[in-house]
C-alpha positions in Angstrom: 0.0 0.0 0.0 1.5 3.3 -1.1 2.2 6.0 1.5 1.5 9.7 1.1 5.1 10.5 0.3 5.2 8.3 -2.9 4.5 9.9 -6.3 4.3 6.9 -8.7 2.7 6.9 -12.1 -0.9 5.7 -11.7 -0.3 3.0 -14.3 3.2 2.0 -13.2 2.3 -1.7 -13.1 1.0 -1.5 -16.7 4.2 0.1 -17.9 6.3 -2.5 -16.0 4.3 -5.4 -17.7 4.4 -3.7 -21.1 8.2 -3.2 -20.9 8.7 -6.8 -19.8 6.6 -8.1 -22.6 8.5 -5.9 -25.2 11.8 -7.3 -24.1 10.6 -10.8 -23.9 9.0 -10.6 -27.4 12.3 -9.3 -28.8 14.1 -12.2 -27.2 11.5 -14.7 -28.4 11.7 -13.5 -32.0 15.5 -13.6 -31.7 15.5 -17.3 -30.9 13.0 -18.0 -33.7 15.1 -16.4 -36.5 17.8 -18.2 -38.4 19.6 -15.4 -40.2 21.9 -13.2 -38.2 20.5 -9.9 -39.5 17.0 -11.0 -38.6 18.1 -11.8 -35.1 19.7 -8.4 -34.7 16.5 -6.8 -36.0 14.5 -8.7 -33.5 16.6 -7.4 -30.6 16.6 -3.8 -32.0 12.8 -3.9 -32.4 12.4 -5.0 -28.8 14.7 -2.2 -27.7 12.8 0.4 -29.8 9.5 -0.8 -28.4 11.0 -0.5 -24.9 12.0 3.1 -25.7 8.5 4.0 -27.0 7.0 2.6 -23.8 9.5 4.6 -21.7 8.7 7.7 -23.7 5.0 7.3 -23.1 5.6 6.7 -19.4 7.7 9.9 -19.2 5.3 12.0 -21.2 2.3 11.0 -19.0 4.0 11.4 -15.6 5.7 14.2 -13.7 8.9 12.4 -13.0 10.7 15.6 -12.0 8.4 15.9 -9.0 9.3 12.3 -7.9 13.0 13.0 -8.0 12.7 16.6 -6.7 14.3 18.0 -9.9 13.7 21.5 -11.3 11.4 21.9 -14.3 14.4 22.7 -16.5 15.8 19.2 -16.0 16.4 17.3 -19.1 15.2 13.7 -19.6 17.9 12.7 -22.1 21.2 11.6 -20.5 24.2 11.7 -22.8 25.7 8.7 -20.9 22.4 6.8 -21.5 22.4 7.7 -25.2 26.1 6.6 -25.6 25.4 3.3 -23.7 22.3 2.6 -26.0 24.4 3.3 -29.1 27.1 1.0 -27.8 24.6 -1.8 -27.3 23.2 -1.3 -30.8 26.7 -1.3 -32.3 27.6 -4.5 -30.5 24.5 -6.2 -31.7 25.1 -5.1 -35.2 28.7 -6.2 -35.1 27.8 -9.6 -33.8 25.3 -10.1 -36.6 27.7 -8.8 -39.2 30.6 -11.0 -38.1 28.3 -14.1 -37.9 27.0 -13.4 -41.5 30.6 -12.9 -42.7 31.7 -16.1 -41.1 28.8 -18.0 -42.8 29.7 -16.6 -46.2 33.4 -17.6 -45.7 32.5 -21.1 -44.7 30.2 -21.5 -47.7 32.9 -20.2 -50.0 35.5 -22.5 -48.6 33.1 -25.5 -48.9 32.5 -24.7 -52.6 36.3 -24.5 -53.2 36.8 -27.9 -51.5 33.9 -29.4 -53.5 35.6 -28.3 -56.8 39.0 -29.6 -55.6 40.4 -26.1 -55.5 40.7 -25.9 -51.8 44.0 -27.7 -51.5 44.9 -27.9 -47.8 42.0 -25.8 -46.6 39.8 -27.5 -44.0 36.5 -26.2 -42.7 
């Protein structure tokens, strides 16, 4: 039971559930995809859905009053943006390297099938 000094969003539980479902849906689609780029897109889509839910939460709740911040406080943290960009870059890099490795293995297998591979082993 909330006390009088708490200032939570009236639909906080709804936003918690929606955020959890967005992340879980992204992970579920990630495990259902076979191509690396589709897997990365699944995770990115889950993160974008999470950002949209967070933006709706921030737009419909006076979070500055909860943290006792002035009205001029900004809601975009440069550290948070850099961290999010790093996560997206790592996901993209993982997908790219996986796709590159698959193409290399297929190329080497074709060379071996034609007898041009020599000593190459895959």
